[in-house]
DOLUMMI-673981 format. One record per residue: x negated, y, z negated of N, C-alpha, C, CB in turn; residue in three letters. Coordinates in pm, whole numbers, padded with zeros to 5 digits, always signed. Glycine has a CB too. Example, Ala and Ser with C-alpha at 12.3 -4.5 7.8 and 13.67 -1.06 7.14 Angstrom:
<rs>
-01319-00569-00780-01230-00450-00780-01320-00330-00780-01131-00447-00905Ala-01285-00225-00708-01367-00106-00714-01290+00003-00787-01408-00060-00572Ser
</rs>
This chain:
<rs>
+00055+00155-03713+00110+00254-03726+00139+00366-03651+00073+00276-03794Met+00081+00397-03532+00094+00500-03425+00246+00444-03361-00054+00499-03305Lys+00261+00287-03340+00353+00223-03338+00501+00246-03375+00311+00152-03386Lys+00484+00267-03496+00616+00292-03566+00650+00437-03610+00618+00208-03689Leu+00546+00527-03576+00579+00686-03554+00645+00696-03426+00444+00786-03552Ile+00565+00619-03285+00630+00597-03162+00815+00568-03209+00541+00450-03081Val+00834+00488-03259+00952+00380-03271+01033+00460-03343+00924+00232-03345Leu+00994+00546-03461+01099+00601-03543+01122+00773-03422+01025+00624-03752Thr+01032+00849-03373+01063+00948-03273+01182+00880-03165+00914+00991-03194Leu+01152+00796-03096+01236+00718-03032+01392+00725-03064+01187+00597-03053Val+01378+00631-03172+01515+00639-03217+01600+00789-03282+01510+00533-03324Leu+01520+00840-03332+01583+01012-03368+01604+01049-03250+01482+01138-03443Ile+01570+01038-03112+01617+01088-02987+01687+01035-02927+01549+01112-02914Gly+01732+00924-02943+01856+00829-02950+01980+00867-02997+01832+00725-03026Phe+01981+00902-03108+02064+00947-03213+02080+01091-03236+02019+00893-03327Val+01983+01165-03196+02040+01294-03125+02113+01331-03069+02005+01335-03073Gly+02129+01228-02931+02172+01236-02789+02302+01173-02836+02077+01156-02661Cys+02375+01164-02942+02537+01097-02888+02604+01172-02866+02624+01019-02966Thr+02698+01129-02802+02797+01207-02748+02924+01261-02855+02850+01120-02633Lys+02950+01184-02976+03010+01229-03073+03025+01328-03122+02993+01193-03132Asp+03149+01396-03135+03149+01546-03209+03125+01514-03335+03284+01638-03204Asp+03077+01584-03430+03057+01616-03539+03162+01680-03642+02967+01678-03518Met+03223+01622-03712+03310+01693-03834+03244+01712-03957+03432+01613-03874Leu+03250+01874-03994+03162+01899-04138+03270+01990-04193+02983+01982-04128Met+03250+01965-04315+03344+02056-04409+03274+02205-04400+03350+01993-04585Pro+03390+02305-04386+03290+02408-04420+03351+02506-04499+03229+02472-04303Ile+03446+02511-04582+03489+02600-04657+03616+02530-04760+03527+02717-04561Val+03606+02573-04854+03751+02540-04978+03885+02628-04942+03704+02602-05168Asp+03838+02760-04893+03953+02859-04880+04035+02889-04747+03899+02983-04917Lys+04146+02838-04728+04171+02850-04600+04156+03021-04521+04316+02788-04596Val+04129+03024-04415+04153+03170-04357+04302+03148-04317+04045+03221-04215Pro+04332+03305-04303+04467+03331-04233+04520+03303-04110+04486+03437-04231Asn+04414+03307-04031+04414+03250-03905+04438+03102-03886+04299+03281-03851Glu+04396+03047-04000+04373+02877-04002+04500+02818-04101+04193+02828-04082Leu+04619+02919-04128+04688+02857-04208+04852+02780-04143+04699+02966-04317Ala+04849+02661-04193+04983+02597-04159+05067+02608-04239+04985+02477-04136Ile+05203+02603-04187+05300+02650-04268+05392+02475-04307+05399+02793-04170Asn+05340+02405-04215+05468+02240-04228+05307+02179-04354+05509+02074-03967Ser+05381+02065-04384+05337+01974-04494+05212+01902-04404+05474+01856-04557Val+05197+01880-04260+05094+01831-04213+05067+01890-04090+05101+01704-04210Ser+04932+01895-04023+04923+01939-03899+04775+01971-03876+05016+02051-03877Gly+04717+02031-03771+04634+02055-03683+04613+02188-03630+04658+01981-03601Ile+04512+02283-03665+04526+02429-03625+04347+02489-03621+04642+02522-03761Lys+04367+02494-03446+04230+02538-03459+04209+02716-03478+04155+02480-03318Leu+04097+02778-03475+04088+02909-03514+04116+02979-03394+03960+02945-03577Glu+04056+02946-03249+04121+02988-03125+04090+02862-03054+04066+03129-03052Ser+04171+02915-02924+04186+02814-02827+04076+02831-02729+04320+02818-02762Pro+03984+02886-02769+03891+02933-02648+03736+02883-02715+03904+03132-02613Phe+03680+02784-02670+03553+02702-02770+03455+02690-02672+03587+02532-02842Val+03335+02727-02796+03197+02750-02662+03134+02586-02691+03030+02924-02710Thr+03055+02636-02826+03003+02508-02874+03078+02444-02995+02859+02527-02912Ser+03138+02526-03104+03192+02494-03231+03316+02537-03244+03121+02542-03333Gln+03400+02552-03355+03557+02585-03349+03592+02517-03513+03656+02489-03187Val+03606+02600-03616+03655+02570-03687+03793+02518-03695+03629+02636-03731Ala+03851+02422-03792+03992+02405-03770+04050+02316-03893+04018+02335-03622Met+04153+02358-03934+04244+02319-04067+04323+02153-04001+04397+02483-04106Asn+04268+02058-04092+04371+01978-04131+04446+01941-04214+04359+01920-04121Val+04565+01949-04220+04653+01950-04327+04723+01827-04331+04741+02060-04323Lys+04701+01783-04484+04801+01644-04495+04834+01667-04609+04747+01488-04480Ser+04951+01561-04599+05038+01517-04720+04975+01468-04863+05119+01402-04670Glu+04887+01361-04806+04781+01275-04923+04679+01283-04877+04793+01124-04958Ile+04610+01241-04960+04450+01227-04948+04447+01082-04861+04359+01216-05122Ala+04395+01089-04791+04368+00980-04670+04269+00970-04545+04479+00974-04607Gln+04242+00871-04508+04134+00910-04377+04221+00925-04259+04010+00783-04337Thr+04185+01037-04171+04229+01040-04051+04175+01052-03933+04290+01104-04050Val+04221+00999-03828+04134+00996-03701+04151+01147-03600+04189+00851-03609Thr+04067+01214-03522+04085+01317-03485+04037+01278-03349+04030+01422-03561Ile+04121+01270-03244+04070+01222-03083+04075+01358-03006+04186+01094-02994Lys+03981+01373-02909+04001+01480-02803+04019+01404-02671+03872+01586-02794Ile+04132+01450-02613+04150+01389-02486+04127+01489-02345+04296+01331-02492Phe+04091+01459-02248+04041+01537-02164+04178+01570-02061+03908+01466-02099Asp+04185+01633-01955+04328+01645-01865+04369+01536-01845+04329+01707-01730Ile+04299+01414-01807+04364+01295-01765+04397+01223-01891+04278+01211-01669Ser+04421+01280-02005+04476+01194-02116+04386+01064-02148+04624+01147-02076Asn+04229+01081-02105+04128+00991-02156+04118+01055-02303+03982+00990-02062Arg+04083+00960-02383+04001+00999-02530+03860+01037-02478+03987+00856-02654Val+03775+01114-02485+03675+01144-02463+03577+01167-02585+03695+01232-02389Val+03641+01171-02719+03593+01192-02861+03674+01137-02954+03579+01327-02897Ser+03620+01083-03067+03716+00987-03169+03649+01012-03290+03725+00812-03137Lys+03658+01062-03372+03597+01073-03514+03706+01045-03601+03532+01215-03550Ser+03649+00978-03723+03733+00994-03840+03691+01077-03973+03759+00864-03880Thr+03730+01118-04062+03737+01165-04172+03823+01167-04296+03726+01241-04144Ser+03763+01191-04379+03836+01139-04550+03915+01287-04566+03683+01100-04725Asp+04004+01314-04587+04086+01448-04625+04138+01429-04737+04197+01491-04536Val+04173+01584-04844+04223+01566-04918+04363+01617-04893+04155+01596-05003Lys+04453+01576-04996+04603+01661-04993+04584+01765-04971+04689+01672-05103Ala+04642+01876-04854+04651+01982-04846+04585+02005-04746+04632+02039-04939Gly+04531+02150-04739+04417+02231-04639+04267+02130-04622+04367+02407-04728Asp+04239+02128-04527+04059+02060-04494+04001+02135-04411+04035+01904-04418Asn+03922+02247-04425+03883+02312-04281+03740+02258-04242+03877+02490-04287Val+03730+02221-04150+03667+02137-04098+03573+02210-03973+03765+02033-04064Leu+03482+02161-03923+03398+02252-03802+03373+02139-03698+03230+02332-03858Lys+03434+02142-03575+03419+02032-03473+03295+02135-03387+03595+01980-03374Val+03220+01984-03361+03074+02064-03274+03162+02026-03104+02844+01942-03309Tyr+03172+02107-03006+03168+02048-02886+03081+02068-02782+03263+02062-02844Thr+02964+02054-02840+02866+02095-02708+02830+02008-02623+02743+02145-02738Thr+02878+01833-02633+02857+01729-02530+02980+01726-02441+02830+01587-02594Ala+03079+01827-02479+03177+01828-02382+03153+01956-02286+03317+01830-02453Leu+03198+01902-02126+03155+01995-01994+03309+02089-02041+03145+01891-01787Pro+03296+02186-01957+03395+02293-01974+03534+02232-01904+03338+02441-01900Ser+03639+02265-01978+03746+02204-01905+03862+02212-02028+03705+02038-01842Ser+03968+02195-01991+04066+02206-02108+04076+02065-02165+04215+02264-02063Ala+04104+02085-02295+04132+01933-02382+04234+01977-02482+03982+01858-02475Tyr+04277+01833-02525+04398+01813-02660+04323+01774-02775+04526+01684-02638Arg+04317+01807-02862+04308+01729-02980+04410+01709-03094+04211+01771-03032Ile+04386+01583-03091+04491+01520-03225+04485+01480-03326+04548+01439-03219Gly+04552+01454-03432+04515+01395-03552+04641+01305-03569+04483+01500-03673Leu+04547+01144-03647+04654+01058-03657+04600+01034-03800+04673+00930-03545Tyr+04730+00945-03871+04667+00874-03975+04611+00744-03966+04743+00867-04064Asp+04608+00672-04064+04525+00512-04038+04625+00449-03976+04472+00409-04180Ser+04742+00462-03987+04845+00385-03893+04883+00411-03768+04954+00382-03939Met+04795+00508-03713+04809+00549-03596+04918+00653-03554+04820+00445-03535Gly+05003+00675-03642+05099+00786-03627+04998+00938-03634+05226+00771-03763Arg+05075+01004-03497+05054+01181-03486+05093+01230-03623+05166+01270-03361Glu+04963+01317-03628+05019+01399-03755+05037+01527-03690+04915+01411-03896Leu+04946+01570-03596+04954+01712-03504+04854+01714-03397+04925+01849-03593Gly+04893+01806-03303+04818+01810-03170+04822+01933-03140+04870+01729-03057Ile+04723+01964-03099+04700+02135-03014+04614+02097-02903+04604+02280-03116Thr+04593+02222-02808+04513+02217-02679+04411+02350-02736+04621+02245-02511Asp+04317+02313-02612+04187+02389-02615+04123+02397-02508+04101+02347-02696Phe+04051+02531-02495+03980+02504-02377+03837+02541-02367+04045+02564-02277Asn+03729+02451-02363+03585+02434-02364+03560+02554-02264+03527+02276-02315Lys+03495+02653-02292+03423+02753-02182+03271+02692-02154+03408+02928-02248Leu
</rs>
């Protein structure tokens, strides 16, 4: 029994230390600072990020999208997928695992087409 408890705690530790960003839906109503006028795109609530930031992901149709974060060398440092509905989808992005630097975050459909891209600075 003790071995099972220790194994469970070790597995929880490994899962808790993964580098992937976590995307979480946060609201149904879009605040003015996250409004997007075009039919699709991505917009962050602030270009300066500490540990998390809200963003609006707007899509013409309900679909699975991929959100990639690129470092200053244009390498993908994080990649997540999320199911979005048609219209506005406000999500929270957690950036705790990223070192302080400049980043670009891009939104892509299931065919790999870019739907939007924007920059942010991790403080």
